[in-house]
C-alpha positions in Angstrom: 299.1 157.5 138.7 297.4 155.4 136.1 297.6 152.0 137.8 296.1 151.8 141.3 296.3 148.1 142.1 296.4 144.7 140.6 292.8 143.5 139.8 293.5 140.0 138.5 296.1 137.6 137.1 295.1 135.3 134.3 296.6 132.0 133.3 295.9 130.1 130.1 295.6 126.4 130.9 295.4 123.3 128.7 293.3 121.2 131.1 291.0 123.1 133.4 290.3 120.2 135.8 294.0 119.4 136.2 294.7 123.1 136.9 291.8 123.3 139.4 293.4 120.4 141.4 296.6 122.5 141.6 295.1 125.9 142.4 292.5 124.6 144.8 294.1 121.5 146.2 297.7 122.6 146.4 297.6 126.4 146.6 294.3 126.4 148.6 292.5 129.1 146.6 288.7 129.4 146.8 286.5 129.9 143.8 284.5 133.1 143.3 281.6 133.8 140.8 282.6 134.0 137.1 280.4 135.5 134.4 279.3 133.2 131.5 281.7 133.9 128.6 279.7 132.0 126.0 281.1 128.6 126.5 284.7 129.6 127.1 285.7 127.3 130.1 287.3 128.9 133.1 287.3 129.4 136.8 288.0 132.5 139.0 289.6 132.5 142.4 289.9 135.1 145.2 293.4 135.8 146.4 293.3 138.7 148.9 292.6 141.9 147.0 293.3 140.2 143.7 291.7 137.6 141.6 293.3 134.7 139.7 291.5 133.7 136.5 292.1 130.4 134.7 291.0 130.2 131.1 291.1 126.9 129.2 292.7 127.6 125.9 291.5 125.9 122.7 293.9 123.1 121.6 294.9 125.0 118.5 295.8 128.3 120.3 299.5 129.1 120.2 300.2 131.3 123.2 303.9 130.6 123.6 305.7 128.2 125.8 306.6 128.4 129.5 310.2 128.4 130.5 312.0 125.0 130.2 313.1 125.0 133.8 311.9 126.4 137.1 313.6 129.8 137.4 313.0 133.1 139.3 314.1 134.9 136.2 311.0 133.8 134.3 307.9 135.9 134.1 306.0 135.0 137.2 303.3 136.0 139.7 303.9 136.2 143.4 301.5 135.1 146.1 302.0 136.0 149.8 302.3 133.1 152.3 302.2 133.2 156.0 304.6 130.4 157.0 307.6 129.4 154.8 308.3 126.1 156.5 304.7 124.9 156.5 304.2 126.0 152.9 307.4 124.1 151.8 306.3 121.0 153.7 302.8 121.2 152.1 304.2 121.5 148.6 306.6 118.6 149.1 303.7 116.5 150.5 301.9 117.1 147.2 305.0 116.2 145.1 305.4 119.8 143.7 308.9 120.7 142.5 310.1 123.7 144.5 313.0 126.1 144.0 313.6 127.3 147.5 315.7 129.9 149.3 315.6 130.1 153.1 313.0 130.9 155.7 314.9 134.2 156.3 314.7 135.2 152.7 311.1 133.9 152.5 310.9 133.1 148.7 310.2 129.9 146.8 309.1 129.2 143.3 306.9 126.5 141.8 305.2 125.7 138.5 301.6 125.0 137.8 300.6 122.0 135.6 301.1 124.2 132.5 304.5 125.4 133.5 303.6 128.9 134.7 306.1 130.0 137.3 304.6 131.1 140.6 306.5 132.7 143.4 305.4 132.1 147.0 306.8 134.7 149.4 306.6 135.4 153.1 306.3 139.2 153.1 307.3 139.3 156.8 310.5 137.3 156.4 312.8 140.3 155.6 311.2 142.8 158.0 
Protein backbone atom coordinates (compact mmCIF):
# COMPACT_ATOMS: atom_id res chain seq x y z
CA UNK A 1 0.00 0.00 0.00
CA UNK A 2 1.30 3.45 -0.86
CA UNK A 3 -1.07 5.53 1.30
CA UNK A 4 -1.16 4.72 4.99
CA UNK A 5 -3.30 7.49 6.46
CA UNK A 6 -4.53 11.02 5.95
CA UNK A 7 -1.90 13.46 7.21
CA UNK A 8 -3.65 16.78 6.62
CA UNK A 9 -6.41 18.56 4.78
CA UNK A 10 -5.75 22.00 3.34
CA UNK A 11 -8.23 24.78 2.60
CA UNK A 12 -7.41 27.91 0.65
CA UNK A 13 -9.20 30.83 2.33
CA UNK A 14 -9.76 34.44 1.32
CA UNK A 15 -9.93 35.93 4.84
CA UNK A 16 -7.91 34.08 7.46
CA UNK A 17 -9.50 35.77 10.50
CA UNK A 18 -13.05 35.11 9.24
CA UNK A 19 -12.12 31.47 8.62
CA UNK A 20 -10.52 31.18 12.06
CA UNK A 21 -13.80 32.28 13.64
CA UNK A 22 -15.54 29.42 11.82
CA UNK A 23 -12.97 26.66 12.35
CA UNK A 24 -12.27 27.59 15.97
CA UNK A 25 -15.55 29.13 17.12
CA UNK A 26 -18.02 26.93 15.25
CA UNK A 27 -16.18 23.66 14.63
CA UNK A 28 -14.17 23.91 17.85
CA UNK A 29 -10.75 23.02 16.42
CA UNK A 30 -7.64 23.92 18.41
CA UNK A 31 -4.53 25.41 16.85
CA UNK A 32 -1.23 23.55 16.62
CA UNK A 33 2.24 24.93 15.80
CA UNK A 34 2.86 25.96 12.18
CA UNK A 35 6.25 26.59 10.59
CA UNK A 36 7.06 30.02 9.16
CA UNK A 37 6.42 29.92 5.43
CA UNK A 38 8.05 33.24 4.64
CA UNK A 39 5.09 35.50 5.19
CA UNK A 40 2.38 33.23 3.74
CA UNK A 41 -0.44 33.63 6.28
CA UNK A 42 -2.09 30.51 7.62
CA UNK A 43 -3.04 28.48 10.66
CA UNK A 44 -2.94 24.76 11.45
CA UNK A 45 -5.39 22.76 13.57
CA UNK A 46 -5.31 19.33 15.13
CA UNK A 47 -8.26 17.08 14.30
CA UNK A 48 -7.72 13.65 15.79
CA UNK A 49 -4.93 11.93 13.86
CA UNK A 50 -5.19 14.48 11.06
CA UNK A 51 -4.40 18.16 10.68
CA UNK A 52 -6.42 20.91 9.02
CA UNK A 53 -4.36 23.63 7.32
CA UNK A 54 -5.83 26.99 6.36
CA UNK A 55 -3.78 29.00 3.89
CA UNK A 56 -4.73 32.56 3.02
CA UNK A 57 -4.59 32.82 -0.75
CA UNK A 58 -3.38 35.98 -2.46
CA UNK A 59 -6.25 38.05 -3.90
CA UNK A 60 -5.12 37.41 -7.48
CA UNK A 61 -4.85 33.60 -7.13
CA UNK A 62 -7.50 31.77 -9.16
CA UNK A 63 -8.01 28.41 -7.48
CA UNK A 64 -11.46 27.66 -8.84
CA UNK A 65 -14.81 28.26 -7.28
CA UNK A 66 -16.70 26.28 -4.66
CA UNK A 67 -20.02 24.66 -5.58
CA UNK A 68 -22.92 27.10 -5.94
CA UNK A 69 -25.07 25.20 -3.43
CA UNK A 70 -24.54 23.02 -0.39
CA UNK A 71 -24.43 19.47 -1.74
CA UNK A 72 -23.05 16.12 -0.54
CA UNK A 73 -22.05 15.49 -4.17
CA UNK A 74 -19.43 18.25 -4.01
CA UNK A 75 -15.83 17.44 -3.14
CA UNK A 76 -15.75 17.57 0.64
CA UNK A 77 -13.91 16.53 3.76
CA UNK A 78 -15.63 14.67 6.59
CA UNK A 79 -15.06 15.21 10.30
CA UNK A 80 -16.31 12.81 12.96
CA UNK A 81 -18.74 14.14 15.56
CA UNK A 82 -19.95 12.41 18.71
CA UNK A 83 -23.53 13.67 18.98
CA UNK A 84 -25.68 14.46 15.95
CA UNK A 85 -28.43 16.41 17.75
CA UNK A 86 -26.04 18.50 19.86
CA UNK A 87 -23.90 19.30 16.79
CA UNK A 88 -26.97 20.30 14.78
CA UNK A 89 -28.21 22.57 17.60
CA UNK A 90 -24.75 24.15 17.92
CA UNK A 91 -24.55 24.88 14.19
CA UNK A 92 -28.04 26.38 14.16
CA UNK A 93 -27.14 28.54 17.17
CA UNK A 94 -24.25 29.92 15.11
CA UNK A 95 -26.50 30.56 12.08
CA UNK A 96 -24.73 27.99 9.89
CA UNK A 97 -26.64 26.60 6.90
CA UNK A 98 -26.95 22.83 7.37
CA UNK A 99 -27.99 20.10 4.97
CA UNK A 100 -29.07 17.41 7.38
CA UNK A 101 -30.14 13.79 7.21
CA UNK A 102 -31.29 12.05 10.40
CA UNK A 103 -29.63 11.11 13.68
CA UNK A 104 -29.91 7.46 12.58
CA UNK A 105 -28.01 8.22 9.36
CA UNK A 106 -25.60 10.51 11.22
CA UNK A 107 -24.58 12.79 8.36
CA UNK A 108 -24.85 16.53 7.80
CA UNK A 109 -23.06 19.01 5.58
CA UNK A 110 -22.06 22.65 6.05
CA UNK A 111 -19.94 25.18 4.19
CA UNK A 112 -17.10 27.25 5.58
CA UNK A 113 -16.97 31.01 4.88
CA UNK A 114 -15.27 30.35 1.50
CA UNK A 115 -17.87 27.77 0.44
CA UNK A 116 -15.82 24.61 1.06
CA UNK A 117 -18.23 21.75 1.79
CA UNK A 118 -17.61 19.91 5.05
CA UNK A 119 -19.40 16.77 6.14
CA UNK A 120 -19.96 16.16 9.84
CA UNK A 121 -20.64 12.51 10.57
CA UNK A 122 -21.42 10.45 13.63
CA UNK A 123 -19.46 7.26 12.89
CA UNK A 124 -21.46 5.29 15.47
CA UNK A 125 -24.86 6.16 13.99
CA UNK A 126 -24.98 3.23 11.59
CA UNK A 127 -23.37 0.60 13.78
